[in-house]
C-alpha positions as CSV (number, residue, x, y, z in Angstrom):
1,M,0.0,0.0,0.0
2,D,3.1,2.2,-0.1
3,D,2.5,5.5,-2.0
4,S,-1.2,4.9,-2.4
5,H,-3.2,8.2,-1.9
6,I,-6.2,7.7,0.4
7,V,-8.6,10.5,1.3
8,V,-10.6,10.2,4.7
9,V,-13.6,12.3,4.8
10,G,-14.4,13.3,8.5
11,A,-12.1,13.8,11.5
12,G,-14.1,12.3,14.2
13,L,-12.8,9.4,16.1
14,A,-13.5,6.8,13.4
15,G,-11.7,8.9,10.7
16,L,-8.8,9.6,12.9
17,V,-8.1,6.1,13.7
18,A,-8.4,5.0,10.1
19,A,-6.0,7.8,8.9
20,R,-3.4,6.9,11.6
21,H,-3.4,3.2,10.7
22,L,-3.4,3.9,7.0
23,A,-0.7,6.4,7.2
24,A,1.5,4.0,9.4
25,D,1.1,1.4,6.5
26,G,2.8,3.8,4.2
27,A,0.0,5.3,2.4
28,D,-0.2,9.1,1.5
29,V,-3.3,10.1,3.6
30,T,-5.4,13.3,3.5
31,V,-8.1,13.9,5.9
32,V,-10.8,16.4,4.9
33,E,-13.0,17.9,7.6
34,R,-15.8,20.5,7.2
35,R,-15.2,21.9,10.7
36,D,-12.2,23.9,11.8
37,D,-11.0,21.3,14.2
38,V,-11.1,17.5,14.9
39,G,-13.4,15.5,17.1
40,G,-16.8,15.0,15.5
41,R,-19.3,14.5,18.3
42,V,-16.5,14.4,20.8
43,R,-16.0,18.1,21.5
44,T,-14.9,20.5,24.3
45,R,-15.0,24.3,24.7
46,T,-13.9,26.6,27.3
47,K,-15.9,29.4,28.8
48,D,-15.0,31.8,31.6
49,G,-12.2,29.4,32.7
50,F,-14.5,26.3,32.7
51,T,-14.1,23.3,30.7
52,L,-17.4,22.2,28.9
53,D,-17.7,19.0,27.0
54,R,-20.4,18.9,24.4
55,G,-22.9,16.8,26.2
56,F,-22.0,14.7,29.2
57,Q,-19.5,12.3,27.8
58,V,-17.2,9.8,29.6
59,L,-14.5,7.3,28.6
60,L,-14.8,3.7,29.5
61,T,-11.2,2.7,29.9
62,D,-11.6,-1.0,29.4
63,Y,-13.0,-0.8,25.8
64,P,-10.6,-2.9,23.7
65,S,-10.3,-0.1,21.2
66,V,-9.5,2.5,23.9
67,Q,-6.7,0.2,25.3
68,R,-5.3,-0.3,21.8
69,E,-5.7,3.2,20.2
70,L,-5.1,5.6,23.0
71,D,-2.3,6.6,25.4
72,L,-4.3,6.8,28.5
73,D,-1.4,8.0,30.7
74,A,-0.9,11.0,28.4
75,L,-4.7,11.8,28.7
76,D,-4.2,12.4,32.5
77,L,-7.5,10.8,33.3
78,R,-9.9,11.8,36.2
79,R,-11.8,8.8,37.3
80,F,-15.4,8.6,38.8
81,T,-16.1,6.4,41.8
82,P,-17.8,3.3,40.8
83,G,-21.6,3.3,41.3
84,A,-24.0,6.2,41.8
85,T,-25.8,8.2,44.3
86,L,-29.7,7.5,44.0
87,C,-31.5,10.7,44.8
88,R,-35.2,11.6,45.4
89,P,-36.8,14.3,47.6
90,S,-35.3,14.4,51.0
91,R,-33.3,11.2,50.4
92,R,-30.0,10.2,48.9
93,S,-28.3,6.9,49.1
94,V,-25.1,5.3,47.6
95,L,-25.2,2.2,45.4
96,S,-21.6,1.3,44.6
97,D,-19.6,-1.7,43.3
98,P,-18.6,-3.8,46.3
99,L,-15.8,-5.5,44.5
100,R,-14.1,-2.1,43.5
101,D,-15.1,0.4,46.1
102,I,-14.6,-1.3,49.5
103,E,-15.0,1.9,51.4
104,S,-18.7,2.1,50.5
105,V,-19.6,-1.6,50.9
106,L,-21.6,-0.8,54.1
107,D,-23.4,2.1,52.5
108,S,-24.4,0.0,49.6
109,L,-25.6,-2.9,51.8
110,R,-27.7,-0.5,53.7
111,N,-29.2,1.2,50.7
112,P,-33.0,1.2,51.1
113,E,-33.8,1.6,47.5
114,I,-32.3,-1.8,46.4
115,T,-33.4,-5.2,47.7
116,T,-30.8,-7.8,48.7
117,S,-32.2,-10.0,46.0
118,D,-31.6,-7.4,43.3
119,K,-28.0,-6.9,44.7
120,L,-27.4,-10.6,44.4
121,R,-28.9,-10.7,40.8
122,T,-26.5,-7.9,39.9
123,L,-23.6,-9.9,41.0
124,A,-24.8,-12.9,39.0
125,L,-25.4,-10.8,36.0
126,R,-21.9,-9.5,36.3
127,Q,-20.6,-13.0,36.4
128,D,-22.6,-13.9,33.3
129,V,-21.3,-11.0,31.1
130,S,-17.7,-11.6,32.1
131,T,-17.7,-15.0,30.5
132,R,-18.6,-13.5,27.0
133,D,-16.7,-11.2,24.7
134,E,-18.0,-8.5,22.5
135,A,-18.6,-10.6,19.5
136,E,-20.5,-13.2,21.6
137,I,-22.7,-10.6,23.0
138,F,-23.7,-8.8,19.8
139,D,-24.0,-12.0,17.8
140,G,-26.4,-13.5,20.3
141,P,-30.3,-13.1,20.6
142,D,-31.7,-9.7,21.2
143,R,-34.5,-8.0,23.1
144,S,-35.0,-4.8,24.9
145,T,-33.0,-4.1,28.1
146,R,-36.1,-3.8,30.1
147,A,-37.3,-7.3,29.0
148,H,-34.0,-8.6,29.6
149,L,-33.9,-7.4,33.2
150,R,-37.4,-8.7,33.9
151,D,-36.3,-12.1,32.6
152,W,-33.5,-12.0,35.1
153,G,-36.1,-11.4,37.9
154,F,-35.0,-7.9,38.8
155,S,-37.7,-6.0,40.7
156,E,-39.5,-3.1,39.0
157,D,-38.3,-0.7,41.7
158,Y,-34.6,-1.6,40.8
159,I,-35.3,-1.1,37.1
160,E,-37.0,2.2,37.5
161,H,-35.0,3.8,40.3
162,F,-31.4,2.6,39.3
163,V,-31.1,1.0,35.8
164,A,-33.5,3.5,34.0
165,P,-31.6,6.7,35.1
166,F,-28.2,5.1,35.0
167,Y,-28.7,3.6,31.5
168,G,-30.6,6.5,30.5
169,G,-27.3,8.4,30.8
170,I,-25.5,5.8,28.7
171,T,-28.1,5.1,25.9
172,L,-30.1,8.3,26.2
173,D,-33.1,6.0,26.6
174,R,-34.7,6.0,30.1
175,S,-37.5,3.7,28.8
176,L,-34.8,0.9,28.5
177,S,-36.2,0.0,25.0
178,T,-32.5,-0.2,23.7
179,S,-31.0,-3.4,22.6
180,K,-29.9,-5.5,25.6
181,R,-26.6,-6.1,23.8
182,V,-25.6,-2.5,24.5
183,F,-26.6,-3.0,28.1
184,E,-24.7,-6.2,28.5
185,Y,-21.5,-5.0,26.9
186,T,-21.3,-1.7,28.7
187,F,-22.2,-3.4,32.0
188,K,-19.2,-5.7,31.4
189,M,-17.0,-2.7,30.7
190,L,-18.2,-0.8,33.8
191,S,-17.5,-3.8,35.9
192,T,-13.9,-4.2,34.8
193,G,-12.7,-0.7,34.0
194,S,-12.9,2.9,35.1
195,T,-15.3,5.8,34.0
196,A,-13.2,8.7,33.4
197,V,-12.6,12.1,31.7
198,P,-9.3,13.7,30.5
199,A,-8.1,16.5,32.7
200,A,-8.3,18.8,29.6
201,G,-11.7,17.7,28.5
202,M,-13.0,14.9,26.1
203,Q,-11.7,16.6,23.1
204,A,-8.2,15.7,24.3
205,I,-9.1,12.2,22.8
206,P,-9.5,13.2,19.2
207,E,-6.7,15.6,19.5
208,Q,-4.3,12.8,20.6
209,L,-5.5,10.6,17.7
210,A,-5.0,13.5,15.2
211,D,-1.5,14.1,16.6
212,S,-0.7,10.4,16.2
213,A,-2.0,10.5,12.6
214,R,0.1,13.5,11.8
215,D,3.2,11.8,13.3
216,E,2.6,8.9,10.8
217,G,2.5,11.4,8.0
218,A,-1.3,12.2,7.5
219,T,-2.2,15.6,6.4
220,F,-5.4,17.6,7.3
221,R,-7.5,19.9,5.5
222,L,-9.9,21.5,7.9
223,G,-12.7,23.8,7.1
224,E,-13.4,22.1,3.9
225,R,-16.7,20.4,3.1
226,V,-17.0,17.6,0.6
227,E,-19.8,18.1,-1.9
228,S,-19.8,14.8,-3.6
229,I,-17.8,11.6,-4.3
230,Q,-17.4,9.2,-7.1
231,S,-15.9,5.8,-6.9
232,D,-15.3,2.7,-9.0
233,A,-12.9,-0.3,-9.0
234,D,-10.0,1.8,-9.9
235,G,-10.3,4.5,-7.3
236,A,-12.3,7.6,-6.2
237,V,-12.7,11.2,-6.7
238,V,-13.6,13.6,-3.9
239,T,-15.1,17.0,-4.8
240,T,-14.9,19.8,-2.3
241,G,-16.0,23.4,-2.6
242,R,-12.3,24.1,-3.7
243,E,-11.3,21.3,-5.9
244,S,-11.5,17.6,-6.9
245,I,-9.1,15.2,-5.3
246,E,-8.2,11.9,-6.9
247,A,-7.5,8.9,-4.6
248,D,-6.8,5.2,-4.8
249,A,-9.3,4.7,-2.0
250,L,-11.7,6.8,0.1
251,V,-12.9,6.5,3.7
252,V,-16.2,8.1,4.4
253,A,-16.1,8.7,8.2
254,T,-18.8,11.5,8.6
255,D,-21.8,11.6,10.7
256,P,-24.6,9.1,9.6
257,K,-26.8,11.5,7.6
258,E,-23.9,12.8,5.7
259,A,-22.4,9.4,5.0
260,R,-25.7,8.3,3.6
261,R,-25.9,11.3,1.3
262,L,-22.4,10.8,0.1
263,T,-22.5,7.1,-0.5
264,G,-26.2,6.2,-1.0
265,V,-25.9,3.3,1.4
266,E,-29.5,3.1,2.8
267,S,-28.6,0.7,5.7
268,I,-26.8,3.6,7.4
269,P,-29.0,4.3,10.5
270,T,-30.2,7.9,10.8
271,D,-32.9,7.7,13.6
272,A,-31.4,9.8,16.4
273,R,-31.4,10.0,20.2
274,G,-30.5,13.3,21.5
275,C,-30.3,15.2,24.8
276,V,-29.9,18.7,26.3
277,T,-27.1,19.2,28.8
278,Q,-26.5,22.2,30.9
279,Y,-23.6,23.4,32.9
280,Y,-24.0,25.2,36.2
281,T,-21.6,26.9,38.7
282,L,-21.8,27.0,42.5
283,P,-19.4,28.5,45.0
284,S,-16.9,26.0,46.5
285,D,-17.9,24.0,49.5
286,S,-21.5,23.8,48.1
287,G,-22.4,21.0,50.5
288,L,-23.1,18.5,47.8
289,D,-22.1,15.1,49.2
290,A,-22.2,12.8,46.1
291,G,-18.3,12.8,46.0
292,K,-17.1,11.6,42.6
293,R,-20.4,9.7,41.8
294,I,-23.0,10.5,39.3
295,M,-26.2,11.5,40.9
296,L,-29.3,9.7,39.4
297,N,-32.8,11.1,39.6
298,A,-34.7,8.1,41.0
299,A,-37.9,10.1,41.1
300,D,-38.3,12.0,37.9
301,P,-36.9,12.1,34.5
302,D,-36.1,15.8,34.4
303,P,-33.1,16.1,34.7
304,N,-32.1,12.5,34.4
305,T,-28.7,12.9,36.0
306,I,-26.7,15.6,37.7
307,V,-22.9,15.2,37.8
308,P,-20.4,17.0,40.1
309,L,-17.9,17.4,37.4
310,S,-15.3,19.5,39.1
311,T,-15.3,17.2,42.0
312,V,-14.2,14.4,39.6
313,A,-11.9,16.7,37.6
314,P,-10.9,19.8,39.4
315,E,-9.3,21.2,36.2
316,Y,-12.8,21.7,34.8
317,A,-13.5,24.7,37.0
318,P,-11.4,27.7,38.2
319,G,-10.6,28.0,41.9
320,G,-13.5,29.0,44.2
321,T,-16.1,27.4,42.1
322,E,-17.8,24.1,41.4
323,L,-19.1,22.9,38.1
324,L,-22.2,20.7,37.7
325,N,-23.7,19.1,34.7
326,A,-27.3,18.0,34.2
327,T,-28.7,15.9,31.3
328,F,-32.3,16.0,30.0
329,L,-33.5,13.2,27.7
330,G,-36.1,12.8,25.0
331,S,-37.1,14.8,21.9
332,A,-39.5,17.2,23.7
333,V,-36.8,18.9,25.7
334,Q,-35.3,20.2,22.5
335,D,-38.2,22.6,22.4
336,E,-37.8,23.8,26.0
337,S,-36.0,27.0,26.9
338,E,-32.8,26.9,28.7
339,D,-34.3,29.0,31.6
340,A,-37.1,26.4,32.0
341,L,-34.6,23.6,32.1
342,F,-32.5,25.5,34.6
343,E,-35.4,26.1,36.9
344,K,-36.1,22.2,36.8
345,T,-32.5,21.6,38.0
346,R,-32.6,24.1,40.7
347,R,-35.9,22.8,42.1
348,T,-34.6,19.2,41.8
349,L,-31.5,20.1,43.8
350,E,-33.6,21.8,46.6
351,A,-35.7,18.8,46.7
352,W,-32.7,16.5,47.1
353,Y,-31.1,18.9,49.6
354,P,-34.1,20.5,51.7
355,E,-31.7,21.8,54.1
356,R,-30.4,24.4,51.8
357,Y,-31.5,26.8,48.9
358,F,-29.8,27.0,45.6
359,D,-30.2,30.7,44.9
360,D,-26.4,30.6,44.1
361,L,-26.7,28.2,41.4
362,E,-25.9,29.9,38.0
363,L,-26.5,28.7,34.4
364,L,-23.3,28.8,32.5
365,H,-24.0,27.0,29.2
366,T,-26.7,24.9,27.4
367,D,-26.0,22.3,24.7
368,Y,-29.0,21.1,22.5
369,V,-27.7,17.9,21.1
370,S,-30.1,16.7,18.5
371,F,-28.0,13.6,17.3
372,A,-25.9,12.2,20.1
373,Q,-26.3,8.5,19.1
374,F,-28.1,6.5,16.5
375,S,-31.2,4.8,18.0
376,Q,-30.4,1.1,18.9
377,P,-33.7,-0.9,19.2
378,P,-33.4,-4.6,19.6
379,G,-32.0,-6.2,16.4
380,V,-30.6,-3.1,14.8
381,H,-27.0,-4.3,14.9
382,D,-28.0,-7.2,12.6
383,S,-28.6,-4.8,9.8
384,L,-25.9,-2.2,10.1
385,P,-23.6,-1.6,7.1
386,D,-20.2,-3.1,6.6
387,A,-17.1,-1.1,5.8
388,R,-17.2,-2.4,2.2
389,D,-20.8,-1.6,1.4
390,P,-20.3,1.6,-0.6
391,A,-19.6,1.0,-4.4
392,G,-16.0,0.9,-5.8
393,R,-13.1,1.8,-3.6
394,T,-15.1,3.7,-0.9
395,Y,-15.2,2.4,2.5
396,L,-17.3,3.3,5.6
397,A,-16.0,4.1,9.0
398,G,-18.3,5.1,11.9
399,D,-20.0,3.7,15.0
400,Y,-23.0,3.0,12.7
401,T,-21.0,0.0,11.3
402,A,-20.6,-1.4,14.8
403,W,-22.6,0.1,17.7
404,S,-23.0,3.6,19.0
405,S,-20.1,4.3,21.3
406,I,-16.7,5.6,21.5
407,H,-15.5,2.1,21.2
408,G,-17.7,1.4,18.2
409,A,-16.3,4.5,16.3
410,M,-12.6,3.7,16.9
411,R,-13.0,0.0,16.2
412,S,-14.7,0.8,12.9
413,G,-11.8,3.2,11.8
414,R,-9.4,0.2,12.3
415,E,-11.8,-2.1,10.5
416,A,-11.9,0.4,7.5
417,A,-8.1,0.5,7.4
418,D,-7.8,-3.2,7.5
419,A,-10.2,-3.6,4.6
420,I,-8.2,-1.2,2.5
421,R,-5.0,-3.0,3.3
422,R,-6.5,-6.2,2.2
423,D,-8.1,-4.8,-1.0
424,L,-5.3,-2.4,-2.4
425,P,-2.6,-4.0,-4.5
426,N,0.8,-3.9,-2.7
């Protein structure tokens, strides 16, 4: 593949991984990205000294692609404490991982929200998923997460008060209608690895991948949109607003709607799950006692979670302040004003902490994210496209060829590079 010219359209996680591997194989790689920086859906901004990720995003460190593609030490990760704090009016209780958070074992055992039977079933479920790898889980039979948990015998209280808000934060689906494959594999990863954010924000992940691709020789053309592509057995032509670029092969690693537009592959999923996330500030020593755990709304879906981000990653907030994040789920919240959502969060905190008022809570930023993940109902993974599905020498890379996750995106980039390596003449 030496001296082959390959164009990668899109500088999200999938495109960056593909570019790095192809360049490392000796190809002349050009990455074309319509935005002025890299990252795709994994983005971070700074405002008034605060670090604000676009949406609440975290890194699960035990994902195989995370272990393979990233230098975790260089990311300087800040880790959450395993488990969560279950919150409802006038009551907060800890549910932790007794195998990895010994200090909270007694608090978890005394948790009034969760029965002993549910705790024992959780340990049994953990053992069950530990025996199966990703391929076994995603190739197996499928049903909704809710149906799967009911089949396991979990109580409705456990499902509604813990799993619904916790997995609502992961799949953006508090109804638990998402494929149980996603639940099982993420549960496996949560049981063995850490949940973390880089000290500099989540965009440090794509920036590290981009730096690695540049080190291997890839070049980047940022702020340049691809208008159309043409492809046959001999190569491809990429037309941007500036010129046409000839290539021996082409990787389309854009968002799902743009990938479908460019390639015509109808099996690319475009049904979306979105969310709205807000960031708030409080003075230091606010009295919140969740530590480094996510706070789950066990009583109400709005907001689904509140996260003490600067407790986990002090670098996210300037001195003398605390940074909180709240996530709202569902399509309806896209139409709500940021002031209305802010007021819901303030009232929720006052209900959880009746001993204090939250008049000092200030809204810092709101992100309306209409497409955070593609929808993953049971069976969807059986019909996702393959890297080779486009015509000619065009290949797909994106989580929509695997499953919606950081891991799925990075895995797909490597798989697209592997397909090109096998197909192009040496």
